[in-house]
C-alpha positions as CSV (number, residue, x, y, z in Angstrom):
1,M,97.1,123.0,122.6
2,P,97.1,119.4,122.3
3,M,99.8,117.7,120.5
4,A,99.0,116.0,117.2
5,L,99.3,112.2,117.6
6,I,99.5,111.8,113.7
7,E,101.3,114.2,111.8
8,L,101.9,114.0,108.1
9,N,103.8,116.8,106.2
10,N,104.1,116.7,102.4
11,L,103.9,113.0,102.2
12,K,104.3,111.7,98.8
13,K,104.1,108.2,97.3
14,T,104.9,107.5,93.6
15,Y,104.6,104.0,92.0
16,R,106.7,102.9,88.8
17,V,104.5,100.8,86.9
18,Y,105.7,98.7,83.8
19,Q,103.6,99.3,80.6
20,K,103.0,96.0,79.0
21,K,102.1,96.5,75.2
22,E,100.0,93.8,73.1
23,G,101.4,91.7,70.7
24,L,104.5,89.4,70.3
25,R,106.7,91.8,68.6
26,A,105.9,94.5,71.4
27,S,106.4,91.6,73.9
28,I,109.9,90.9,72.5
29,K,111.0,94.4,72.4
30,G,110.1,94.9,76.1
31,L,112.6,92.3,77.2
32,F,115.3,94.6,76.0
33,K,113.7,98.1,76.5
34,R,110.9,98.6,78.8
35,T,108.4,101.5,79.3
36,Y,107.1,102.6,82.5
37,K,104.7,105.2,83.8
38,E,104.8,106.9,87.2
39,V,101.6,106.8,89.1
40,Q,101.2,109.4,91.7
41,A,99.0,107.6,94.6
42,V,99.8,110.3,97.1
43,R,100.7,113.8,96.1
44,G,101.7,115.9,99.3
45,I,99.5,115.5,101.9
46,D,99.4,117.5,105.2
47,L,97.4,116.3,108.1
48,S,97.5,116.5,111.9
49,V,95.2,114.1,113.9
50,E,94.9,114.7,117.7
51,Q,94.8,112.1,120.3
52,G,91.1,110.7,120.9
53,E,90.0,111.8,117.4
54,F,87.6,109.8,115.2
55,V,88.5,110.7,111.7
56,A,86.7,109.6,108.4
57,F,89.3,109.6,105.5
58,L,87.0,109.5,102.3
59,G,87.7,109.6,98.8
60,P,86.5,108.0,95.4
61,N,88.4,104.7,94.5
62,G,92.2,105.3,93.4
63,A,92.2,108.5,95.7
64,G,94.8,107.3,97.9
65,K,93.2,106.6,101.1
66,T,94.5,102.8,101.3
67,T,97.8,104.1,100.1
68,T,98.1,106.8,103.0
69,L,97.1,104.2,105.6
70,K,99.6,101.6,104.5
71,L,102.3,104.5,104.7
72,L,101.0,105.3,108.3
73,S,101.3,101.6,109.1
74,G,104.7,101.1,107.9
75,V,103.8,98.7,105.1
76,I,105.1,100.7,102.3
77,H,107.9,103.5,102.3
78,P,107.1,107.0,101.0
79,T,108.6,108.5,97.9
80,S,109.2,111.7,100.1
81,G,107.9,114.0,102.8
82,T,107.4,113.0,106.6
83,A,105.1,111.3,108.9
84,S,104.9,110.8,112.9
85,V,102.6,108.7,114.6
86,M,103.1,108.7,118.6
87,G,106.6,109.9,118.0
88,H,107.5,107.3,115.6
89,I,108.4,107.2,112.0
90,P,106.0,104.4,110.8
91,W,108.2,102.8,107.9
92,Q,111.0,102.2,110.4
93,R,108.8,99.6,111.8
94,E,110.1,99.7,115.4
95,N,108.7,97.0,117.6
96,D,107.5,99.5,120.0
97,Y,105.5,101.2,117.4
98,R,104.0,98.1,116.0
99,R,102.6,97.3,119.4
100,R,101.0,100.5,119.8
101,F,99.0,100.6,116.5
102,A,96.7,98.2,114.7
103,L,95.5,98.2,111.0
104,V,92.3,96.4,110.0
105,M,91.5,96.0,106.1
106,G,87.9,94.8,105.2
107,Q,89.4,93.0,102.3
108,K,92.4,91.5,104.0
109,N,92.2,88.5,106.4
110,Q,94.7,88.1,109.6
111,L,93.1,84.8,111.0
112,W,94.3,81.5,109.9
113,W,91.4,80.4,107.9
114,D,91.0,76.8,108.9
115,L,91.6,77.2,112.3
116,P,89.3,78.6,115.2
117,A,89.8,82.2,115.9
118,Q,90.8,81.4,119.5
119,E,94.1,79.8,118.2
120,S,94.7,82.9,116.1
121,F,94.1,85.0,119.4
122,R,96.6,83.0,121.0
123,L,99.3,83.4,118.3
124,H,98.8,87.2,118.9
125,Q,99.2,87.1,122.3
126,Q,102.6,85.4,121.9
127,I,103.5,87.9,119.1
128,Y,102.6,91.1,121.3
129,G,103.9,89.5,124.5
130,I,100.6,90.2,126.3
131,E,100.5,88.9,130.0
132,P,98.0,85.9,130.1
133,N,95.8,87.7,132.6
134,A,95.5,90.8,130.6
135,F,94.9,88.8,127.6
136,Q,92.2,86.8,129.0
137,Q,90.5,89.7,130.4
138,T,90.5,91.8,127.0
139,L,89.5,88.9,125.1
140,D,86.5,88.3,127.3
141,E,85.5,92.0,127.2
142,L,85.7,91.9,123.4
143,T,84.1,88.8,123.1
144,D,81.2,89.9,125.2
145,L,80.8,93.2,123.4
146,L,80.8,91.8,120.0
147,G,78.6,88.5,121.1
148,L,81.5,86.1,120.0
149,R,81.9,83.7,122.7
150,E,80.0,81.0,121.2
151,L,81.9,81.1,117.8
152,L,85.5,81.2,119.3
153,S,85.9,77.2,118.6
154,Q,84.6,77.5,115.1
155,P,86.9,77.4,112.2
156,V,87.0,80.9,110.7
157,R,86.0,79.8,107.0
158,E,82.9,78.7,108.6
159,L,82.0,82.2,109.9
160,S,79.7,84.7,108.2
161,L,81.2,87.7,106.9
162,G,80.0,89.8,109.6
163,E,81.2,87.4,112.1
164,R,84.6,87.3,110.6
165,M,85.0,91.0,110.6
166,K,84.2,91.0,114.5
167,M,87.0,88.4,114.9
168,E,89.3,90.7,112.9
169,L,88.3,93.7,115.1
170,T,88.8,91.4,118.3
171,A,92.4,90.1,117.1
172,A,93.4,93.7,116.2
173,L,92.5,95.2,119.8
174,L,93.6,92.4,121.6
175,H,96.9,94.4,122.5
176,S,94.9,97.6,123.2
177,P,96.3,99.7,120.4
178,E,96.5,103.6,120.8
179,V,95.9,104.1,117.3
180,L,93.5,102.1,114.9
181,F,93.6,102.2,111.4
182,L,90.5,100.8,109.6
183,D,90.2,100.5,105.9
184,E,86.4,99.6,104.8
185,P,85.6,97.6,107.9
186,T,81.9,97.2,106.8
187,I,82.5,96.5,103.1
188,G,80.1,93.9,102.2
189,L,78.3,93.4,105.6
190,D,74.3,93.4,105.5
191,V,72.6,96.0,107.4
192,V,72.5,94.5,110.8
193,A,76.1,93.7,110.5
194,Q,77.2,97.2,109.6
195,H,75.0,98.6,112.3
196,N,76.7,96.0,114.9
197,I,80.0,97.0,113.9
198,Q,79.3,100.8,114.2
199,Q,77.9,100.6,117.7
200,F,80.8,98.6,118.8
201,L,83.4,101.0,117.4
202,K,81.3,104.1,118.7
203,Y,81.4,102.5,122.2
204,Y,84.9,101.3,122.0
205,Q,86.4,104.6,121.0
206,E,84.6,106.6,123.6
207,K,85.2,104.2,126.4
208,R,89.2,104.0,125.5
209,K,89.9,107.2,123.8
210,I,91.7,105.6,121.2
211,T,92.7,107.5,117.8
212,I,90.9,106.0,114.9
213,L,91.4,106.7,111.1
214,L,88.6,105.4,109.2
215,T,88.2,104.9,105.3
216,S,84.8,104.0,104.2
217,H,82.2,103.9,101.3
218,Y,79.3,103.7,103.2
219,M,78.2,107.1,104.5
220,K,76.3,105.7,107.5
221,D,79.5,104.6,109.1
222,V,80.7,108.2,108.7
223,A,77.3,109.6,110.2
224,A,77.4,107.6,113.1
225,L,80.8,107.6,113.9
226,C,83.1,110.5,112.8
227,K,82.7,114.3,113.5
228,R,85.7,115.1,111.4
229,V,85.9,114.4,107.9
230,V,88.9,114.4,105.4
231,I,88.4,114.1,101.7
232,I,91.1,113.3,99.6
233,A,91.1,113.0,95.7
234,N,93.7,112.7,93.2
235,G,96.2,111.9,95.9
236,Q,95.7,115.5,97.7
237,I,93.4,116.5,100.3
238,Q,90.4,118.6,99.0
239,Y,88.5,119.2,102.4
240,D,89.3,118.7,106.2
241,G,86.5,119.9,108.4
242,S,83.4,118.8,110.3
243,L,80.7,116.7,108.7
244,S,78.1,119.6,109.1
245,G,80.5,121.8,107.3
246,I,81.1,120.1,104.2
247,I,77.3,119.9,103.7
248,D,77.2,123.5,104.3
249,E,79.7,124.4,101.9
250,T,79.1,122.0,99.0
251,T,75.2,122.5,98.7
252,N,73.0,125.5,98.8
253,R,69.7,123.6,99.2
254,K,67.4,121.7,101.5
255,L,64.9,119.0,100.7
256,V,61.2,119.8,101.8
257,T,58.7,117.1,101.8
258,L,55.0,118.1,101.5
259,Q,52.0,115.7,102.4
260,F,48.9,117.0,100.9
261,A,45.3,116.1,102.2
262,D,44.0,116.0,98.9
263,P,45.2,114.1,95.6
264,I,48.0,115.8,93.7
265,D,47.0,116.8,90.3
266,D,49.0,118.2,87.4
267,A,48.1,121.8,88.0
268,L,49.0,121.4,91.9
269,L,52.6,120.1,90.6
270,A,52.8,122.9,88.0
271,S,52.0,125.5,90.7
272,L,54.9,123.9,93.2
273,K,57.8,124.4,90.7
274,R,57.7,128.0,91.6
275,F,59.2,127.0,95.0
276,G,61.9,124.7,93.7
277,D,62.9,121.6,92.0
278,I,60.5,118.7,92.2
279,V,62.7,115.9,93.4
280,Q,60.1,113.2,94.0
281,H,56.4,112.9,93.7
282,E,54.8,109.6,95.5
283,E,51.3,110.3,96.2
284,P,50.3,112.1,98.6
285,R,53.9,113.5,98.9
286,V,55.8,116.0,97.1
287,K,59.7,116.4,97.7
288,L,61.2,119.9,96.5
289,G,64.6,121.0,96.4
290,V,64.7,124.7,97.8
291,T,67.5,127.1,98.1
292,R,68.3,127.4,101.8
293,D,67.7,131.0,102.2
294,D,64.1,130.7,100.4
295,V,63.1,128.0,102.8
296,P,61.4,130.3,105.6
297,A,59.4,132.2,102.9
298,M,58.6,129.3,100.8
299,L,57.2,127.3,104.0
300,T,55.0,130.5,104.9
301,A,53.6,130.7,101.4
302,I,53.1,126.7,101.1
303,L,51.1,126.8,104.2
304,D,49.0,129.8,103.3
305,S,48.2,128.5,99.7
306,Y,47.8,124.7,100.5
307,D,46.2,122.4,102.8
308,I,49.1,120.3,104.2
309,D,48.5,117.5,106.6
310,D,52.6,117.3,107.3
311,L,56.1,118.5,106.3
312,I,59.5,117.6,106.8
313,V,62.7,119.9,106.3
314,E,66.0,117.9,105.8
315,E,69.6,118.4,104.4
316,P,70.3,116.3,101.4
317,P,71.5,112.7,101.6
318,L,75.1,112.6,102.9
319,E,75.9,109.8,100.1
320,E,74.5,112.6,97.5
321,V,76.5,115.5,99.0
322,I,79.6,113.4,99.1
323,A,79.4,112.1,95.8
324,D,78.9,115.4,94.3
325,V,82.1,116.6,96.0
326,F,84.0,113.6,94.7
327,V,82.8,114.4,91.2
328,R,83.8,118.2,91.6
329,V,87.3,117.8,93.0
330,T,87.9,115.0,90.6
331,E,87.0,117.1,87.5
332,S,88.6,120.4,88.8
333,S,92.1,118.8,90.0
334,D,92.2,115.8,87.4
335,E,95.8,115.8,86.4
336,Q,97.5,113.6,84.1
337,S,100.2,111.5,85.5
338,P,103.9,112.1,84.0
339,E,104.3,110.3,80.6
340,T,105.9,107.0,80.3
341,E,110.0,107.1,80.4
342,P,111.8,104.2,78.9
343,Q,114.7,102.3,80.7
């Protein structure tokens, strides 16, 4: 049985946040007696990731995704619990560990803003002690794959958002990490830039067999890259399984699109309601939401009763499924944080 490369056991992180009250009187009082609230960002996570997996780590805003990645990269310390990545305890920040992983955050920059990216790359070479020939070979490979060669001498501040993200990925991969943590790598990018990043990550991961943990709000990232999905809400894991499995578990319907040969009148629309919910009507098409088990019988009845030019049976959009999961788990497990405590 493969050994887990990343292992989390009952990992918790609680922040103690000062509650500042409004008004001059309250502000003066706060100088002598402060009130705090405990915010439980991570509430006891158990997770195992094997070598070579590409795992999507999903959840609504404030769910604990980024906090977990910061714990795994050693940026912050946990309140309790344990974690092991490649046999290292992340927050001990051993040099050997830091040379074996990389963290890319879509909203943070690691490159010098006013300098060409190639200057930052040279700095990374020195920091990680990369042998010159290996450095140049890796840099050539990454810049060719990402189409960056003509941009290396251009100041980072003059690059587009998509070009900067490609440079960030290049910087993160120069030392050939075995584990890559990606936090919203395509945030704010246009459709073309998102697709290019997806294609690069898919190719690179398959070629190098590195382990990647990805957080993203773009479900196209998840569908294109990840077979395994972990959903976290309120600091706890609510689902861990395949992408297809979450669709099967969370929705009991399929979408059936019917294209009619003749115009669709009110009487036809009314008659279709017996087969399912009318999700969309755009002449000459009608989209129905149909219970999974009823689809075969429904299709037979439809084809026998109506003149159909074309039909499509598909799963609900992944964005819709995940959004429903977020709402459900947030409502079911929504617990109030501990009340404030004076000091």
